[in-house]
C-alpha positions in Angstrom: 15.7 11.3 17.5 13.9 9.0 20.0 10.7 9.1 18.5 11.9 6.0 16.7 11.7 4.3 19.9 8.1 4.2 19.8 7.7 3.6 16.2 9.7 3.0 12.8 9.5 4.0 8.9 8.4 1.2 6.9 8.3 1.1 3.1 6.9 -1.8 0.8 9.3 -2.9 -1.7 7.7 -4.9 -4.4 9.5 -6.0 -7.7 7.5 -8.3 -10.5 8.1 -9.1 -14.0 5.4 -7.5 -15.9 4.8 -10.5 -18.3 4.1 -7.8 -20.9 5.9 -6.4 -23.8 5.6 -3.3 -25.8 4.9 -4.3 -29.4 6.6 -2.3 -32.3 5.9 -2.5 -35.9 8.9 -4.5 -36.3 7.4 -7.0 -34.0 4.5 -7.5 -36.2 6.5 -7.5 -39.2 4.9 -4.4 -40.5 6.0 -1.0 -41.6 5.4 1.8 -39.4 2.8 3.5 -41.9 0.8 0.3 -41.9 0.3 0.0 -38.1 -2.6 2.3 -37.3 -5.2 0.1 -39.3 -3.5 -2.9 -39.2 -3.0 -3.7 -35.4 -3.4 -1.7 -32.4 0.1 -1.5 -30.6 0.6 -1.5 -26.9 1.4 -3.6 -23.9 0.7 -7.1 -25.2 0.6 -10.0 -22.4 3.4 -12.8 -22.9 1.4 -14.8 -20.1 -2.2 -15.0 -19.1 -3.0 -11.5 -17.5 -4.7 -13.3 -14.6 -1.5 -14.6 -13.6 0.0 -11.5 -13.0 -3.0 -9.9 -11.6 -2.4 -12.8 -8.7 1.1 -10.9 -8.0 -0.4 -7.4 -8.3 -3.2 -8.3 -5.6 -0.6 -9.6 -3.3 1.3 -6.6 -3.4 -2.0 -4.4 -2.9 -2.6 -6.4 0.2 1.0 -5.6 1.7 0.7 -2.2 0.7 -2.6 -2.1 2.4 -1.5 -3.8 5.6 1.0 -0.9 6.0 -1.3 2.0 5.1 -3.9 0.9 7.3 -1.8 0.5 10.3 0.6 3.6 10.0 0.6 7.2 10.2 2.0 9.0 6.8 5.4 10.6 7.7 6.1 14.0 6.8 9.6 13.2 5.7 10.2 11.0 2.8 7.6 8.5 1.4 7.6 6.0 3.9 4.9 5.0 6.6 5.3 5.6 10.5 4.3 2.2 12.2 4.0 2.1 16.0 6.2 -0.8 17.3 3.3 -2.1 19.2 1.4 -2.4 16.1 4.3 -3.4 13.8 5.0 -6.5 16.0 1.6 -7.4 15.0 1.5 -7.0 11.3 5.1 -8.3 10.8 3.5 -11.9 10.9 0.9 -10.7 8.4 3.4 -9.3 6.2 5.9 -12.3 6.5 2.7 -14.7 5.5 1.9 -12.6 2.5 5.6 -12.6 1.6 5.5 -16.5 1.5 2.3 -16.5 -0.5 4.0 -13.9 -3.1 7.0 -16.4 -3.5 4.8 -19.4 -3.6 3.4 -17.7 -6.7 6.6 -17.5 -8.3 7.3 -21.1 -7.8 4.0 -21.6 -9.4 4.9 -19.4 -12.3 8.1 -21.2 -13.0 6.5 -24.7 -12.7 3.6 -23.5 -15.2 5.8 -21.1 -17.4 5.6 -23.5 -20.6 2.1 -24.0 -20.3 1.5 -20.2 -20.0 3.3 -19.7 -22.8 1.4 -22.3 -24.9 -1.7 -20.6 -23.9 -0.6 -17.4 -25.5 0.4 -19.2 -29.1 -3.3 -18.9 -30.5 -3.8 -15.3 -29.5 -0.5 -14.4 -31.3 -1.1 -16.6 -34.2 -4.5 -14.9 -34.7 -2.5 -11.4 -34.2 -0.1 -12.6 -37.0 -3.1 -13.5 -39.3 -4.5 -9.9 -39.1 -1.1 -8.5 -39.6 -0.4 -10.6 -42.7 -3.6 -9.7 -44.1 -3.1 -6.1 -44.0 0.3 -5.9 -45.4 0.6 -5.3 -49.2 0.7 -8.5 -51.0 4.0 -9.3 -52.7 4.1 -8.2 -56.6 6.3 -11.1 -57.4 4.0 -13.6 -56.3 0.3 -13.9 -57.1 -0.5 -17.7 -56.8 -2.7 -19.0 -54.3 0.1 -21.7 -53.1 2.7 -18.7 -53.2 0.4 -16.6 -51.0 -0.1 -19.5 -48.7 3.7 -20.0 -48.2 4.1 -16.2 -47.5 1.5 -16.7 -44.8 3.2 -19.4 -43.0 6.3 -18.1 -43.0 5.2 -14.7 -41.7 3.3 -16.3 -38.9 6.3 -18.6 -38.0 8.7 -15.3 -38.1 5.9 -13.4 -36.0 5.8 -16.0 -33.3 9.7 -16.1 -33.2 10.0 -12.5 -32.7 7.5 -12.7 -29.8 9.3 -16.0 -28.3 12.5 -13.9 -28.3 11.0 -11.8 -25.6 10.4 -14.7 -23.2 13.0 -14.5 -20.3 14.3 -18.0 -19.2 12.1 -19.7 -16.6 14.9 -19.7 -14.0 15.8 -16.1 -14.6 12.3 -15.1 -13.5 13.1 -15.8 -9.8 15.4 -12.8 -9.6 12.6 -10.5 -11.0 10.1 -11.2 -8.1 10.6 -9.8 -4.3 8.3 -8.5 -1.8 9.7 -7.1 1.3 9.9 -4.0 3.4 12.6 -1.6 4.3 12.6 0.1 7.6 14.7 3.2 8.4 14.8 6.2 10.7 15.7 9.9 9.9 18.6 11.4 11.6 19.0 14.9 11.9 22.5 16.6 11.1 24.6 17.2 14.4 25.3 21.0 14.8 27.9 22.8 16.5 27.2 25.5 18.8 27.6 28.5 17.0 25.5 31.8 16.2 23.8 32.7 13.0 26.0 35.6 12.5 29.3 33.6 12.8 28.1 30.9 10.5 27.3 33.6 8.0 30.5 35.5 8.5 32.3 32.1 7.7 30.1 31.6 4.6 29.6 28.1 6.1 26.7 27.2 3.5 26.5 23.6 4.7 26.1 24.7 8.2 23.3 26.9 7.2 21.5 24.4 5.1 21.7 21.8 7.9 20.5 24.2 10.5 17.5 25.0 8.2 17.0 21.4 7.5 17.0 20.8 11.3 14.4 23.5 11.8 12.0 22.4 9.0 12.4 18.6 10.2 11.2 19.7 13.8 8.5 21.5 12.7 7.2 18.8 10.1 7.3 16.4 12.9 5.6 18.6 15.5 2.7 18.9 13.0 2.8 15.0 12.5 2.4 14.4 16.2 -0.6 16.9 16.2 -2.0 15.1 13.0 -1.7 11.5 14.9 -3.8 12.9 18.0 -6.0 14.4 15.8 -6.5 11.4 13.6 -7.1 8.9 16.4 -9.7 11.3 18.2 -11.5 11.5 14.7 -11.7 8.2 14.1 -12.9 7.6 17.6 -15.6 10.2 17.1 -16.8 8.7 13.9 -17.0 5.3 15.1 -18.7 6.2 18.4 -21.1 8.6 16.7 -22.0 6.1 14.1 -23.0 3.4 16.4 -24.9 5.7 18.8 -26.8 7.2 16.0 -27.8 4.1 14.8 -29.2 3.0 18.2 -31.0 6.2 18.7 -32.6 5.6 15.2 -33.9 1.8 16.1 -31.3 0.2 13.7 -30.3 -3.6 14.8 -27.3 -3.7 16.7 -25.3 -6.6 15.3 -22.5 -8.6 16.8 -20.4 -7.4 13.9 -20.9 -3.9 15.1 -19.6 -4.9 18.8 -16.7 -6.8 17.4 -15.4 -4.0 15.4 -15.9 -1.6 18.7 -14.1 -4.2 20.4 -11.3 -4.1 17.8 -10.9 -0.4 17.6 -10.2 -0.2 21.3 -7.5 -2.7 21.0 -6.2 -0.8 17.9 -6.4 2.5 19.5 -4.1 1.3 22.1 -1.7 0.1 19.6 -1.6 3.2 17.6 -1.5 5.6 20.5 2.3 6.0 20.8 2.0 9.8 21.4 0.2 9.0 24.8 -3.5 10.2 24.7 -4.2 8.7 27.9 -7.5 10.3 28.4 -9.2 8.6 25.4 -7.3 5.6 25.7 -8.8 5.2 29.3 -12.2 6.2 28.2 -12.3 3.2 25.7 -10.6 0.8 28.1 -13.2 1.5 30.6 -15.9 1.0 27.9 -14.6 -2.4 27.2 -13.8 -3.5 30.8 -17.1 -2.1 32.3 -19.3 -3.0 29.5 -18.3 -4.8 26.2 -16.4 -7.6 28.6 -19.3 -7.4 31.3 -22.1 -8.3 29.0 -22.3 -10.9 26.2 -22.5 -9.9 22.7 -26.1 -11.8 22.5 -27.5 -10.0 25.2 -26.5 -6.6 23.9 -28.0 -7.4 20.6 -31.3 -8.5 22.4 -31.8 -6.0 25.0 -33.0 -2.6 24.6 -31.8 -1.3 27.9 -28.1 -2.5 27.1 -27.9 -0.9 23.8 -29.4 2.4 25.6 -26.4 2.3 27.9 -24.0 1.8 25.0 -25.6 4.5 23.4 -25.0 6.9 26.5 -21.5 5.6 27.0 -20.6 6.3 23.3 -22.0 9.6 23.3 -19.9 10.6 26.4 -16.8 9.3 24.9 -17.5 11.1 21.5 -17.9 14.4 23.6 -14.5 13.8 25.3 -12.8 13.2 22.0 -14.3 16.2 20.4 -12.9 18.5 23.3 -9.3 19.7 21.9 -8.5 22.0 24.6 -6.0 19.4 25.8 -4.1 18.5 22.7 -1.6 20.9 22.6 -0.4 19.6 26.2 -0.3 16.1 24.9 1.8 16.9 21.9 3.8 19.3 23.9 4.5 16.5 26.4 5.6 14.3 23.8 7.8 16.7 22.0 9.5 17.3 25.1 10.4 13.8 25.4 12.1 13.7 21.8 15.9 13.9 21.7 16.9 16.0 18.7 20.4 15.2 19.0 
């Protein structure tokens, strides 16, 4: 399908060591029946939680970069990113990838320190577990009890230590990258449905059904792309024009976001909604690039002109009578072979 000449499917692929362990009664040196009151089992961090949160934060940023610059594709779990946009965000993803792997190096360098920071926490947990278990019936002296306590704590920490992977092996547990692929429809031979059924060619029937469903889903996807871009245009233009009408302060940040939106619309508009793209381009060329941000912020007449232009764009974007022709023209360009 040559829809993939205009964009590609991208899916973030992130792996990391959780830095945690599900503790069992045996890990604590306790009997199962004593666990409920003795110690709360669950995921226990082997290194400080703040370290792992840094990896999760970078993962979240990478996934958000993909999500905010793409469309949800109806087949599979990947996101469809227009190629114009991917060229830009690829550098951002590479930067996040470099930061992610730098964090891996930092983790390995400080691994022993992180483990040491957890020893007091697990020592305290061992103390609690020891006090909960029933005392030995063969040893009642204080000295004997202390020997038992020290041995219990030592064994407890040894069991926890066994759950730590080797420092250098950690590197293979971390990765942040992205997969890119496209959907291929099955090739169909020309044959009537009657002949296929007569031959009981179930595979051919399944392929034919999949092909039809894929075409329908992609058709809806294209309509959603146009609708999404127009709705975002209406939302932004209406919000700014309403604020001006209500006498709210027009900030330079607002005008900059409008410029960014216009550029972003062009990059995301792979379907070819030329009417709205031209309206936005005209606004940028004739108004935003002509008048300085400071002038628009300070002069009421310019703000009123901006309001009128934005209301005009909102009206054009809200007219959906041409959407079928836009999507129909794009669908006709798609090669389904």
